[in-house]
Structure formats: C-alpha cells, structure tokens
N, C-alpha and C positions, 0 to 999 in steps of 0.2 A: 504493500500500500504506500502511495506517495505520502511523504511527511508533509502535513499541512499544519503550519504553525498557528494560524488564527482561524476563528470561526468564519471570517470573510474568505480566506483561502479555501476553507472547507466547502462553503456554499458555492463559490465560483467553480470549483473543480467538479463537484457532483451534479450541480444543476446544469452543467454543460454535458457531462457524461450521460445523464439520464433525463435530458431536457423534456422529452415528451411523455415521461412516465407520470402517472397520477401521483401526487404527493400528499395533498390534503383533501379529505372527504368531510363534507359538512352538510347538514340538512337545512335548506333555506326555503321557506314558504312551502313546506311539505315535500320538497324534492331534494334528493341527494345531489350535490354539486361537487365537481372535481376541479382541483387546481393543480396544474402540472408543476414540475420542478422549475422549469423555465419561467412560468408565470409567477411562481413564488419569488424568484430572484428579481423579476421586473417590478413586482409590487413592493419588495423591500427597497429597491432603488427609489421608487416614487415617494415612499414614506420617509426614507432617509434624507432625500433631497429636500422634501418639504420641511423637515425639521431644521435642516441647515438654513433654509430660506427664512424660517422663523427666528433664527439667531442662535440655535443650539451650537455650543462649542464642544470641541473634543474634550472628553472627560466629564462633561455635565452628567448629573445623576437624574434618571427619569424613572419614576415609580410606575408600576403597572398593576392594576387591580381589575381582574376580569375572570369570568368563567373560562374553562378550557374551550377554545374555539379557534377558527382559522385566523381571525384578526389578531389574536394574541401572538401567534407565530409570526405573522407578517410584520406586525408593528415592532416586535422585539428585534427581529432581524433588521428592520429598517433603522431602529435606534442604534444597533451595533455598527451598521454601515456608516452612520453619521458620526461614529466615534464616541457615542454615549456609553455610560455604565448603567445597565438596567438594574432596577430594584424590584424584583417580583414580590408581590404581596398576596397573602392568603385571603381568599374570599370569606373565610370563616372569621376573620377579624371583624369585630363590631365597631360601632361608632364611639370609640373610646381611646384610652391612652395607648393601647397596643398599636393602633394604627398611627396615631400621632407620633409616638416614639419612633417608629420605623421611618416615617417620612422625614422627620426633623433630624434624627440621628444620621441618616444617610445623606443629608444635605440635598435632598431632591428638590430641584427647581421646577420640574415638569412632572405631570401625572397623566397617564393614559388610562382610561376607565371605560367600562361598559355601562350601558344605560341602567342595568339592574343595580349597579353599585354606585352610581353617581350621587344618590342621596346621602350615602355615607361620607363621601368626599365633601359634599356641601356642608354637612353637619360639623365636620372636624376642621374645615378650612380656616376658621378664625385662630385655631391653635397652631397653624402651619404658615407663619408669615413669609417664609422664603419661597413659597410656591408662586411661580410666575404665570404658568399656563396649564390649563386642563384640557386635554384632548379627549373628546367623547366618541366612542366607536360608532354608535348607532345614529343614523339619520332620523329614524322613527324609533322612539324608546318606550319603555314600559311605564315609567312614572315621571316623566317630565315633558313639557310642551315646548318651552323656549329656553334658550341658553342664558346663563347669567355672566356676570363679569368674570374675566379670565378664561371663559370656556369657549371652545370651538369644536367643530365636528371634524372627524378624521377625513371625511370626503373633501373638506376644504384643504387640509394638509396635503392630500394626494394631488389636488389640482395645482397647489403651489409647487409641489414636487415636479410635476410635468413641466411647468414653466421654467423652473430652476435647471432642470436637465437640458432643456433646449438652449438656454442662455449661458449656463455655467457648468456644463458637464465636466470640464477639466477640473474644476474645483472639487466636485463631488468625487471624482476618481482619485484626486490627490489626497482627499480626506481619508477615504477607506484604505488607500494604499499605505498611508502613514501609520496604520494600526499595527502594533507589534505583538509578539506572543506574550509578553509580560503585562500588557495593558489589561485593565480590569474589564471583564465581560459583565459581571454582575456582583451585587452585594446580596447574598441570600441569607435571610435571617433564620436563626434556629427557631424551632417551634417551642422551645422552652420546657422540655420534659423534666429537666433537672435544675434549671437556673433561669435567670433573666435572659432574654434573647440576645444573641451576639450576631453581628453582621459578618458573615463569612465571605471573604474576598476570593472570588474565583476568576482566574485569568482566561484569556482566549486559549492559551496553550493547555491549561488545565482541562478544558473541555475537549479539545481535539485529541489530546493524549489519552483521555479516558475512553473516548470512542474507539481509538486504536486498541487500547487494552481490552475493552469490552468485547471487541470482535474476536479476541483470542479464545473466548469462552462462550459467546452467544452468536447465533446466526439465524437469519430468516431468509426465505427464498425471495428472489427478484419478483416484483409485483405483489409480494405478500402484504396483507392488510393487518395493521395493529390497531385495536380499539383502545383508546386511552380514556380510562375512567378517572385516574388520579389527576389532581390539580396540577397545572403547569408551573406553579410557583416552586415546585420541587425540582431539583436538578436531576433526579432519577427519571422523571418524565421527559426531561430535555435529552439526556444522554441515551437512555434505553429506548426512548420514543422518537422524538424529533430528529436527532442527528443520526442515530443508528439506522433508522429506516431510510433516511435520505442516502446514506452510504451504501445501502443494499439495493437501491432502486425500488423500494417499497413505499407504502403510503400509510399515513396516520388518519384515523377517523375519530370524530368527537361525538359524544352523546348530546343529542339535542337539548338546548338550554330551556329549562322551565322558569317560572316566575320566582322560584326559590329553590334552595338546595334539595328539598324533599321532592319537589316536582321534577327536577332534573334526574334524581335517583330513580324515580318511577319510569323514566324514559330508557333506562339501561336495557331491559329485556327487548324492547322494540328495536333499539339500535343494534343489538346483537343479531336479532333475526333478519334485519334489513341489510346490515353491512356484511354479515357472514364473515367475521374476521378469522384470520389464521392464528392469531395470538392476541393476548390481552394483558395489559399491566393491571395488577390487582394488589390488594393487601389482605392479610389473614382475616380481618373482620368481614370483608366482602366475600371472601371465599367461604367462610362459615355460613353466611347467608345463602349463597348459592347451594351449598350442601343441604341446608335445612329445607330450602325450596324443593330440591330434587326429592328428598326423603318424604316431604309432605305430599308431593304429587303422587308418589308411589303408594303411600299409606292410604290415600283417598281411593285408589283403585282396589286395594285390599286383596284378600283371598290369594288365588294362585299367582297373580302378578307380583304381589308383595313377596311371597315366599320364593319365587323364581329370582327376583331381583337380588335378594340377600344371599341366596345360594350362589348366584353368579358372582356377587361381590366377594364373598368369602373365598371362592375358588381363585379369583384373580389376585386377591391380596396375598394368598398363600403362594401363588406362582411367582408374582412380581417381587416379593420380599422387599429388599431395599433398592431395587431397580438394577444396580450394577451386578447383582448376583441372581438375576431372574432365572428360574428353573433349576436352581442348584438344590442340593440337599435331597435329591430323589424326587423332586417335584416336576421333572420333565414331562411326566405323563399327564399333567394338568393342561398342557398347551392346547391340545385339540378342544378341550372343554372351554378354555379361554376364548378361542376363536369362535366356537359355536355360540356361546353366551353373548359375545360381543356383537354377533350378527343379529341375534334375535332379541336382545335386551338393551345393551348399551348404545347401539347405533341410534335407537329411538331417543334415548336420553340426550345424545349429542346433537340431535336435530334441534333441540331447544336452545342450543348455542350456535345455531346457524348452519351446522353440518360440516364446517370446514375447520373448526377450531383444533389446532394441533397441541397447544400448550398455553398455560398461564405463566406469567413471570410474577413471582411473589416477592415483595420487599416491604420495608417499613417496620417490621417486627419479626420475631421468631415465629416460624411456621411449624405447627404441631405435626409430628410425623404421621399421625393417624389421618390427618387431613390430606397429606401428600399421598398416602396409600389409597385413600378413597378416590381421589381424582385420577390417579394413575389407573386404577381398576376400571373406571368407566371410559378410559381412553383419551382423557385430556389431562396429562400430567401437570401438576402445579410445581414449578421448579423454584426452590428457595434460593435467594441470593443474599448477599450482605454488602452493605456499604454505608457511608455516612457523608453528609454534605461536605464536610471538610476534605473528603477524598474525591469529590466531584461526580458521582459518589461511589461507583462500582469498584469493589475490592475482590469479590468472588461471586460465582454463580454456577448453579447446575444448569444443564441444558439437555436437549434431545440427544440420546446416546451416551451422555456423560453425566451421570448423576449418582449420588449416594444419599438416599432419604435420611433425614436427620442432620445432614451436613448443610453447610452454606455454599457448597460447590467448589469448583476449581478456582484457584487463585489466578487473577489476570496477569498477563505478561506484556511488557516487562514491568516488574514491581518487586521490591524487596520486602520481606516480612520477617519479624522475629516475635517470639512470645516471651514476655518478661514477668518475673515475680515482683512483689511489692518492694523488693530491695534493688530492683533494676537488673537482676541477673537473667541471662538468656536461658530459657528452659528447653529441654529436649522435646522432640516430637511426642505427642501424647499427653504432655503435662499442661494443665490449664494455667493461664496467666493473661496479662494484658496484651492485646494485639497492637504491635507497633509497626508502622509501614513507612516506606520511602519510595518515591517515584514522582513522575511529572504531573500526576494527578493530585498531589498534595497542595492544598490551598496556599495562597500567598500570606494569609494571616487573618486576624479579626480586625475589622474596620475600627479605627480609633480605640483599640484595646491592646496595647503592646504587652501588658502584663499577662493577659490570657493567652496571647500568641506565644510568648516566651515559655509559658507553662505547658503548652500543647505541642509546639514544634521545637524539638531540641536537636541541634546539629543536623537539620534536614529530615529528622524522623518525626512522624506524626503519631502521638500517643492517643489512641482511639477512645480510651475510657471503657472499652468493651472487653469482655473476657472470652477467650476461646483457646483452641489448641489445634495443632497440625495433625492430621490423620497419620498415625504411625505406619499403617499398612500401605497407604498411598499418599505421600507428602504433597501431592498436587491439591488435595482437598483440605478445606478449612471447616472446623466446627466452631460455631459461635454459641455460647451457652448463657450469656446474660451480661449485665453491667458489671464492670470491674470495680467501679467506685461507688456503686449503689447497692451494696450487698446487705443481707440480713446479718446482724451480729448478735450472737447468743451471749448469755451472762458470763460464759467462760472465755469469750473473745473469739470463738470459732466463727468463720464467715461462710455464707452460703448465698448463691444466686437464686432468687425465687421464681424466675420466669418459667422454668420448666414445669413446675407444678401448676402455676397459674394458667398457663396455656392448655395443659393437659386436662385439668378439671373443667375448664370452659368448653373444650372440644368434646369430651366424652360424656359429660353430664347433661341430661335433658333439662335439668332444673336450674342450672347456673349460667347466666349470661356473661358475667365478668367476675374476676377475683383479684384481690391484692393480698398477698401474704405479708405479714409484718412481724418483725422482731428487732427491737433496738436495745440490745443487752438485757433482755428479759429472760425469765426462767423457761419460758416456752413460747412457741409461735401462735399467732392468731390469724384469722383470715376475715377480710371484709368481702362479702359476696352480694352481687346483684342478682336477685332471683328472676327466673322466667315465670312471672306470675300467671300468665295465661296457661302455660303447660301444667303448672302446679294446681291451679283451680280445676282444670279438666281432669286431672288425676284424682283429686278429692271428690269431685262429683261422680266420677266413674266408680268410686268406692262407696258412693251413697252418702257422702258427707257434705255438709254445708261449708263451703270455703271460708265463709265469714265467721263461723262458729269457732270457739276455742279448740274444740276437738278437731275440726277441719284444719286449722292452722298448725296444730301440733303434728298432725299427719304430714302436712307439707314440709315442715321443718325436719321431720324424721327422714323424708326422702333425700333431702340435701345432706343430712348427717350420714346416711347410709352410703352415699357416693364418696364422701370424704373417708369414711371408715374402710372402704374397699381398698385403699392404699396401705392400710395398716396390717399388722400381723394377722394372718388367717383370711385376709380379704383377697378378692380376685386379682387385684393389682399390687399385691404385696411385693416389696422390693423395688418397685419402679423408682421411688424416691426414698432417701434416708428418712427413717421414721421420726427421728428427733426434730426434723424440719417440717413435719406435717402439722397442721393447725390443731391445737388442743381446744380452742374455742372459736366459734363462728359468730360473726356479727352480720346480720342481714341489713343491707343498705335500703333506705327508703327512697333513694333517688338514683336514677341511672347515671352512669358516667357518660357525659356528652361533651361535645365541643362547646356548646353554649354555656355550660357551667364550668368550663375550663378543666374538667377532670379528664378530658381526652383532647389530644392535639389534632391538628389538621390532617395528620397521616393515620388517624384513628388509633394511636397509641395511648394507653392509659398514662396520665401524668401522675406518677406515684406521690410526689410531694403534695400536689393539690388534693388528692384523695385523702391522704393522711391528715392534712390540715382540716379538711371539711369534716372528717369523721373522728377528730381527735378525742372527743368525749366518749364515743363508742369504743374506740381502741382502749382507752383507760378503763372503761367498764368491763371489757372482756378479760381483764386481769384481776377481777374480783370473783369471789366464790359464786355469786349469782350469775355473772356474765359467762362463766364457764359452762353453764347449763344451757343447752340449745333451746329449751322452751322458756327462755327468760322473757321478761315483760317487754323489753325493747324489740326483740325479734318478733314477738307476736304482734306488736303494734305496727311494725314495718310491713307486715303482710296485709294490712287493711287496704 
C-alpha cells in the first residue's frame, strides 16, 4: 500500500483509484441515494473552498454536532481540506456544561450543526463567546424556520465554494497541499468513563497509519457495504468505517435520521433490510438487543420451531468452539448437521439482517464470549476488537478466518506492545498487566493538558490504562480483561477486574439488564443490578403471583439471586469466576443506566464512577446485616 501521510493524501489517492465506486449511501425523501468517491472529493472541495472564502484559517478549530449522515462526512473532509482541526461532538451531549466545555476548551470559532441539534447550539451560545459562525446543514429543518445571527446554511457555503474554486483554485490547492502529517486532524474528547473529558489530539498521520495497521487484520470485499450505527464522533467509526471502506472501494451506509435518538434507533431494522449490508459496526449493548430480538421471535413461534432452533444452536456452538479450533476434539462429525441446520434454520434468521451480512465488528466494551458463540452459530460472527481513542483507535481485532473467541484479536502491524506490572516490569506472554503500545497511531497528546500527556505517553509509549495479556499459544492474539487502574480492591489489598462477571451475568441472565460489581477495600463484594422488570413480572404471573405483591417481589428477587448463586460452589457455572469476587449482597437499582442520567456514555459503556456516586447510599446499605438479605426493604421497593 502506498504510504499516505495525510488524510488529504488518502482521499486524493483512493477517490481517484475508485472514483466511480459508490461510497456513501443515505436515504433522502424515502429513496436511497448514492454518492461516489469522486463526488465525495468534489463536495469536500466545495465545502473546503467555501470555508476559506468565509475566512477560515489553517489550524482554526471547527466543532461538528450532527447525527451520522452523508453531510457529516462531506463537511468534515471539507474542513480538513481547508486546513481546519475538526472537533467532533457527541449528539448525546445536552444543552449544558458538557457541550460548552468542549466548544470553549477546544477554542472552536466555527460550528457545523444539523437542524435537529441547532436548538442546543442556540441555547448554549451565550456561554461560547468565541464562536464566530454557525453553519447549518439543512435547508429545511425540523424545528426552526429562519436563521439567527451568526448562522448560515451549508448550501450557501457550497455556493461560495464554487465561486472561490473558479477564482482562487490555486489558493485552495496551496492550502490543502500545505497540510503535513503532524498537523492536527481533530480534537476528540473522551467520553469520561473514569474522569473529566480530555481533548485527544489526533494527527493526519495518526489516522492514515491506523488505517494501514487496521488493514493488516481487517478486510472487506470491493463494493462491500458497511452499515454504520455508531456515532461518527468516535474515531472507531472514522477508521473502521469511513476510511477503511474508502480504501477497499466499498461504501458506508447510514441509518435514516429520526426526530430523536429513539426514533433513529427504530429505523435500524428497516435500514438493515433495505441496505442489505455485508458488515456492520456495533457495540455489545446493541448486539445483546439483536440476540434478544432473535430469541423473542423464535419463542413466539414456539413448539417444534423453538426446539429445532436451540438444537441447531447447541450443535453449532459445540462444533465452532472458539472459532480457531472448529471441529476439533472429535466434533468433526457435527459438520454435516451444521450445514443442514444452517440451510433450514439459520438462513431464515439471517434474512432479517438483509441476507448478505457476513460479520459484525464489535468495539466499545468487552464482548461476552457467549454472545460471540451465538452469532457465530447463526452464521454472522461478531468479531471482538480492542482499541482506544488515544491509539486512533484500533490496536487489535478478530476477523473472518482469524479469530479466537474470548480474545480481542490479532495485534495490528506495525505496532509494538508490551505488558507491564504495576512496578513497570515487562511481563511474559500469558501474564496479565497493563497494555503499553508504541506506533504511528499513538496520539500527539491531550489538548492543553501537558500533565496528563506526560503521565500517559512516556518515551513514545502509550500507557493504555487497560489490563490484558498476550496469548501464550499464539502471540499474535491479545486478550483484554478489564481496566488496569479501575480494579476492585479487597480488604487485604488483592485486586480484581470486575468486567468479566458483569458482562457474563448480563448476557446469561434473563432477569438482569446491567450490573456493576463493587469492592473498595471491603470484606466482601456487592453488586448493583438493573433488573429486567418486564421479564420478571411475566415470570411471576406465569407462577400465578401478583408482581406487585410482597410474595411476587420476593419470587422475582429469588430468580436474580439464583442466577448469581449459579456461579458459586455447586452451581452450574461454578469456577467461571473466583468465588471470593462474587457478590455477597445484591442491590436492585430503581433507575436504568442511561446516557441521559450520565450513568452510561455515548458508546453505551457503563460509567462506573457515576453509578457508584448515584447509588452511594445503597452501596453503604449493602454492607449492613439487613442489606445482605436479598429480600431487604430497598430491593422490594425498587421493584415497584
């Protein structure tokens, strides 16, 4: 692959190589429209030149707030051609300090925004005195009729760009030609799972290097279609979506935008059936929803269909094992049954995903191995990867033909990695410690935060803060097991990463939607659990109990307790996790973990600190004699 030092180099190279290939697919006025790679480049020229005509200078910061859509891609590329540094903002940020902080801290003078989110910008604008111009994507928008001071439409910018290109094309070419590999492409703010957000400085070369690295472990066919559900403010969607698909001559498709996030989410099944993607970017929370929907549809059919489905599922899981060892251990005889069941059972399931889906790419959080086995069994493997924004972000990934379930996949090349203990000693393969990497994908640092930069990047090595180990049997593979710096600490000082149990109980239990394990130098662990109240009430009613009665609530709490006890001595899952780290007491949460209440971030990761802060009194109560009893008054009240 030709070394492309900047995103500009990248776009120029591939948009000429695959000029007539469809690149962006978007539903407009009820019809799917295609934009080719050549058209993408031309639109980026128009927008970039228009921004220059408005007075944008090289290095200016331009914030971007919008749903994932074609104009996001075109406007961001246009801003980069004009020499700007893009500041992508999460659509989940409300009209408050989180949004104000990012705009002011980044020193953004410009904002590009969709009509849906213009009201947010208007509401916080008095707190952002440095903003000079607001560019609105939509000519006809959802909740505004006329523009206000500082606002203009993107269509006007494009017209100004056309004029500028006719009269000053040389200036435009000179501007984008002056961009170097170490120039900042964007300031990407952390979602704040562990601390206040930091602005991660990612250079042009960070991005192009990570695409090159990603291609060493991920591939997709020419003309392949990738459906992007994840928000584009994350660099994962940039690298694994926008840029990787461009480099393979494939296309990206977006879910049609609704009037709010929930309405957009409802459009996902329609987008899947109409786009018929070959692959999809997802996160574990979405994958669990897909799984529940599949199982719910099978359950409705009941009888023979349900029995056949689970017989087929069991046979495929036993044959596939951990993917790399399919058919081993005397399971070769299952292959004819796998093929038969696939033809009569799973092919119909895959039709609900458009019929062409080859795999999911999972990121954002640890992916439960049972979830991987389920999707592999039905013929749409979900491949776990690992990365973080500070690494632009891909560090490792499983892929078609190269996967070990439970791992985070093969390490990208070229990149160096070592595993270190808390004293900074390098550990041998197989031993757990902090993952430390070095490569061209490592960020330039944190914007206006030299202290955090110095603590995170030492002699060119990025300390990820995550814990993992190199597979001793196959050193190409990385296993990520949780946070290195956010461990549970017992009263005797021993440390443990809680994510494994949290993900497993959420995946395997019918009654638990979310879990946070807690121990801060206490005698025992406790767990905060968000119950699936609908499933619990149905179970109580099936037993002939009133879910609102004390007897009914106790029955529901016993169901949750039984699933936790299954991990203990004598249980069906005995030995899966060390017993001393299993919860002795369970606290039932009366509120879901959501983005709105900040107990979940925009990648649908639980924000542990926020959960523990919100439920501080419940955690304290769980360490009392009354709290240790599952039928305690607070748990009963939480089921109302």
